[in-house]
C-alpha positions in Angstrom: 13.6 12.9 20.3 14.3 11.5 16.5 17.3 11.7 15.2 17.1 14.3 11.6 19.3 11.3 9.9 16.4 9.1 8.4 16.7 5.8 7.7 15.1 3.9 4.0 14.8 -0.3 3.9 14.4 0.0 0.5 12.7 -2.9 -1.0 11.4 -1.2 -3.6 12.6 1.6 -4.9 9.6 4.1 -3.9 11.6 6.4 -1.7 14.8 6.1 -3.0 13.2 8.0 -5.4 12.2 11.2 -3.9 15.0 13.2 -4.0 14.4 16.4 -1.8 13.2 13.6 0.4 16.8 12.1 0.3 18.9 16.3 -0.3 17.1 17.9 3.3 17.6 14.9 5.1 20.8 12.3 5.3 19.5 8.8 5.1 20.7 5.9 5.7 19.7 3.7 2.2 20.0 0.0 2.9 19.0 -2.2 -0.3 16.9 -4.7 0.2 15.3 -4.6 -2.9 16.7 -8.7 -3.7 14.3 -9.1 -0.2 11.8 -7.1 -2.0 9.8 -10.3 -3.3 10.2 -12.3 -0.4 9.2 -9.8 2.3 5.7 -8.4 0.5 2.4 -8.9 1.7 3.8 -11.5 4.2 7.4 -13.2 4.9 8.0 -16.6 6.6 9.9 -17.0 9.5 13.2 -18.0 8.2 13.0 -13.8 5.6 11.9 -12.4 8.6 15.7 -13.7 10.3 17.3 -12.9 7.0 15.7 -9.6 7.5 16.8 -8.7 11.2 20.3 -9.7 10.1 20.3 -7.2 7.6 19.1 -4.2 9.7 22.7 -3.0 11.5 21.3 -1.9 15.3 21.1 1.9 16.4 18.7 2.6 14.0 15.8 3.0 16.2 15.4 6.4 17.3 15.4 7.3 13.6 12.1 7.8 11.0 12.6 4.9 8.9 10.9 4.2 5.4 9.9 1.3 5.0 8.2 1.6 1.6 4.7 0.6 -0.1 2.2 -0.9 2.4 2.5 -4.6 1.6 5.4 -3.8 4.0 3.6 -2.2 6.5 4.3 -5.8 9.0 7.7 -5.3 8.8 7.1 -2.9 11.7 6.7 -5.6 13.8 10.0 -6.7 13.6 11.3 -2.7 14.5 9.2 -3.1 17.5 10.8 -5.9 18.5 14.5 -4.6 18.9 12.7 -2.3 22.2 12.7 -3.2 25.7 11.5 -1.3 27.4 7.8 -0.3 27.8 6.1 1.9 24.7 2.7 2.7 23.7 2.1 2.3 19.9 0.4 4.5 18.0 -0.8 3.5 14.6 -2.0 5.3 11.6 -4.1 3.4 8.8 -6.4 2.5 6.5 -7.1 -1.3 7.9 -6.6 -2.5 11.0 -4.2 -5.5 10.5 -5.5 -7.6 13.4 -6.0 -10.2 12.2 -6.0 -13.3 14.2 -6.6 -16.5 12.2 -3.0 -17.0 10.3 -0.3 -18.2 11.7 1.6 -16.0 9.0 3.2 -12.8 9.7 1.8 -10.3 6.9 0.9 -6.9 6.7 -2.9 -7.7 7.6 -2.0 -9.6 10.5 0.8 -7.8 12.6 -0.7 -5.3 14.5 -1.4 -8.5 16.2 1.6 -10.4 16.6 3.6 -7.4 18.0 0.8 -6.9 20.6 1.8 -10.2 21.8 4.7 -8.1 23.4 3.9 -7.2 26.9 6.3 -3.8 27.1 3.8 -2.7 24.5 1.3 -1.7 26.7 -1.2 -0.3 24.4 -1.9 0.7 21.3 -3.9 3.7 20.1 -5.3 2.6 16.0 -6.4 5.5 14.2 -8.3 6.8 11.0 -9.2 2.7 9.6 -11.9 3.4 7.4 -15.6 2.0 7.3 -14.9 0.9 4.7 -12.3 -1.9 5.4 -14.3 -3.0 8.6 -16.3 -5.6 6.2 -17.4 -8.5 8.2 -14.4 -10.9 7.4 -12.1 -7.7 9.0 -14.0 -7.8 12.1 -14.9 -11.9 12.1 -11.0 -12.2 11.7 -10.2 -9.4 14.3 -8.4 -10.0 17.7 -10.8 -8.9 19.2 -9.0 -9.9 22.4 -6.7 -7.2 22.4 -10.7 -4.6 23.0 -10.2 -6.3 26.5 -8.9 -3.4 29.4 -8.3 -0.9 26.3 -5.4 -2.2 25.4 -6.0 -1.1 22.0 -8.0 1.6 20.9 -9.5 2.4 17.9 -10.6 5.1 16.4 -12.2 5.4 12.6 -11.4 9.3 10.6 -15.3 8.5 10.3 -17.6 4.9 10.3 -20.4 3.3 9.8 -21.5 0.3 12.6 -19.6 -2.7 12.1 -21.2 -7.0 13.4 -19.6 -10.0 14.4 -21.3 -13.0 15.0 -20.8 -16.1 17.6 -17.8 -14.0 19.1 -17.1 -11.6 22.5 -16.5 -8.1 22.2 -15.1 -7.0 25.8 -16.2 -3.5 26.9 -13.4 -0.7 25.5 -14.0 2.9 26.1 -14.0 3.7 21.8 -16.9 1.8 21.2 -20.6 1.3 21.6 -21.5 -2.2 21.7 -24.7 -3.2 20.9 -25.9 -7.4 21.5 -28.3 -9.8 20.7 -28.8 -13.2 21.0 -25.9 -14.3 17.8 -24.1 -11.3 16.7 -23.1 -7.9 17.9 -23.3 -4.7 16.8 -20.1 -2.1 17.3 -20.2 1.3 16.9 -17.0 3.3 16.1 -16.0 6.7 18.1 -15.1 8.8 15.2 -12.9 11.0 14.8 -14.5 13.4 11.8 -16.9 14.9 14.2 -13.7 15.9 17.2 -11.9 18.7 18.0 -7.9 16.6 17.4 -5.7 18.4 19.7 -8.6 18.4 22.5 -9.1 14.8 22.0 -6.4 13.4 21.5 -4.8 15.7 24.1 -7.1 13.4 26.3 -5.9 10.1 24.7 -2.3 10.4 25.3 -3.2 11.2 28.8 -4.8 8.0 29.2 -1.5 6.9 27.6 0.4 3.8 30.2 3.8 5.5 28.8 5.7 8.2 28.3 7.5 7.1 25.2 5.6 5.9 22.5 6.4 4.9 18.9 4.8 5.5 16.1 4.0 4.0 12.8 2.0 5.7 9.5 0.4 3.8 6.6 -0.3 7.1 4.4 -3.3 5.2 2.8 -5.4 5.9 5.6 -5.3 9.9 4.4 -7.1 11.1 1.4 -6.0 10.5 -2.0 -5.0 14.7 -2.8 -1.9 13.8 -0.1 -1.2 10.6 -0.5 -1.2 8.1 -3.1 -0.6 4.4 -2.5 -1.2 0.7 -3.8 -4.4 0.2 -1.5 -7.5 2.1 -0.8 -7.5 5.5 0.0 -9.2 6.7 3.7 -10.4 9.5 4.2 -8.1 11.1 6.9 -6.8 15.5 6.2 -3.3 15.6 5.8 -4.0 18.5 8.5 -5.3 16.1 10.9 -2.5 13.9 11.1 -0.1 16.4 12.0 -1.6 18.0 14.4 -2.2 14.2 16.4 1.5 14.1 15.8 2.7 18.1 16.8 0.0 16.8 19.8 2.6 13.2 20.4 6.1 15.5 20.3 4.7 18.3 22.8 3.3 15.0 25.3 5.4 12.1 24.5 9.1 10.9 23.8 8.9 9.9 20.4 11.2 6.6 20.1 11.1 5.3 16.9 9.3 5.7 14.1 8.4 4.4 10.5 6.4 4.6 7.6 4.9 3.6 4.6 2.1 3.4 2.3 4.4 5.2 -0.7 3.7 3.6 -4.1 5.6 0.5 -5.7 4.1 -1.9 -8.7 3.2 -5.2 -7.2 6.2 -7.0 -7.7 6.6 -10.8 -6.0 7.5 -14.5 -6.0 5.6 -17.2 -5.4 2.3 -18.6 -8.2 0.9 -18.3 -4.6 1.5 -15.1 -3.5 1.5 -13.8 -6.6 -2.9 -15.6 -6.4 -3.0 -13.9 -3.1 -2.3 -10.2 -3.6 -4.8 -10.2 -7.0 -7.3 -11.2 -5.1 -6.4 -9.4 -2.3 -5.2 -5.9 -3.6 -7.8 -3.0 -4.9 -8.5 -3.6 -8.7 -8.5 -0.1 -8.9 -6.4 2.8 -7.3 -5.9 6.8 -7.3 -2.7 6.2 -8.5 -4.1 4.2 -11.8 -2.8 5.9 -14.9 -0.8 8.3 -13.5 2.7 8.5 -14.5 5.7 7.4 -11.8 7.4 10.8 -11.2 4.3 12.2 -10.5 3.0 10.0 -7.9 6.6 10.1 -6.4 5.9 13.7 -5.8 2.8 13.7 -4.3 4.2 11.7 -1.3 7.2 13.6 -1.3 5.7 16.6 -0.2 3.5 14.5 2.2 7.1 13.0 4.0 8.7 15.6 4.4 5.6 17.4 5.8 5.7 14.5 8.0 8.8 15.1 8.9 8.7 18.9 9.4 6.1 18.0 12.2 8.6 15.7 14.5 11.8 16.3 13.5 12.9 19.5 15.4 
C-alpha cells in the first residue's frame, strides 16, 4: 500500500507551486533545481549517478512527482531501486521505447528499464496515434513485443507501419505483413468497457506487485496542461483503471510527470534538440502560470485520492 506521504523531486518548481497538494499531503521536497538543466530531456551517466546520490533511499513506497514530462526518464532510476519482480504500468502519450540511442532520455527510458529482468512485464496505456509516426515505430524497441512482455493499448489510434523490421506476434496488436512493410493495428481502449477490460489485463500480469508511472500528457487538455502534445484519454478513464489496479494488485511505487514548466536547459546541443522535439503549439500557451498550476493540481489530487487510502 502506498504511503500518504508524497515525494517531490523538484527539478523545475512546477509541483512545489501547488499549495493545496502540499497542504493536503505530507510532502518531502528534494531540491534538485540545480540539476534540472542537466537532467531535462536526457542525462549523462555522470548526471544519473549524481542524481541517484541526491535522492535518499526509503521513498519507494510513495507517490513521487517529477515535474515536467521532460524528466520522465527519471522513472528508470526509480525502478532500478526495486529488486523484486514487478510489472510496470505506464500511462503516456509517447511510447518512450527508442532503441536507437545509447543515451537515457525521456524517449528511451522504457527500453532501458526493460533491460532489467525483474521488470517482468509492461502495460503501456494511452499512447496517441499522433505519436505512432513512422520514425517512432521504426526506432521503437519492437523486441519487447515478443512473448507479450510489452503490451500497448492506445486510447484511440490509426494503423502504423514499419519497413524491413520483424514485428513479433503480440496480444495487443494485429499485424499485416507485406514484402517490405508490416502494418500494425492497435487494440484501442476507447471502444472498451474499461473496468471489465482492465480486470482482464490485470489477471494476466505475472507479478503481484506493480509500479505505476503516469505522464499526464496522455490526458485531454481539459484536465492536464503540459509542455508536450496532449492525448485524448479522459481523466475518468485513468482513474477507473487506477482503482482496478489498487483493488487487485499491490502498488509498490508510483510516479507522476506531465506538469508544466518553461523549457530551460544547459548546452547549445540540448537547447537545439529541445527546440526541434517540443511541439510549437501547446494548449498551455498564453495561459498564466497560476492557472496552469491550478488545473494540474486538481488532476494530481484526484489521482492521489484514487490510489492512497
